[in-house]
C-alpha positions in Angstrom: 99.7 116.9 95.1 99.1 118.5 98.7 95.6 118.0 99.0 96.7 113.9 98.3 99.5 113.4 100.9 96.7 115.6 103.5 94.1 113.1 103.1 96.7 109.9 103.3 97.7 111.5 106.6 94.3 111.8 107.8 92.6 109.0 106.5 96.2 106.8 106.8 95.0 104.2 109.3 91.4 103.2 107.3 93.9 102.9 104.0 96.1 100.7 105.8 93.0 98.5 107.3 91.3 98.3 104.2 94.9 97.5 101.8 96.1 94.8 104.7 91.7 93.6 104.9 92.4 93.3 100.3 96.2 91.4 100.9 96.7 87.9 100.8 99.7 86.5 102.6 101.5 82.7 102.8 102.5 80.8 104.7 105.4 83.4 106.2 103.2 86.3 106.4 104.9 87.5 102.5 102.2 89.2 100.4 101.6 87.5 97.6 99.4 87.3 94.1 97.6 84.2 94.0 97.5 81.7 91.0 93.7 82.6 90.7 93.9 86.0 90.3 92.8 88.4 87.2 96.2 89.6 87.3 98.4 86.2 87.2 96.8 86.2 83.5 97.9 89.8 82.6 100.6 90.2 79.8 101.1 93.5 79.0 103.6 93.6 82.5 105.5 91.2 80.6 105.8 93.2 77.6 106.5 96.6 80.0 109.5 94.1 81.6 111.0 93.3 77.8 110.7 97.1 76.9 112.4 98.2 79.5 115.0 95.9 78.6 115.8 96.2 75.1 116.5 99.9 76.2 118.9 98.7 78.9 121.0 97.7 76.4 
């Protein structure tokens, strides 16, 4: 993990700029996922959420 931390520290601006360039924002400037993004239709997260709720009860 130390190597990864060093990599991030050394490349922080490049990584941040890349992430910012690939982030969609709404009119308020909030990061959002658009409805045409393929991730929008993934249902695996719904299953994880249901499982976490089941375990929490």
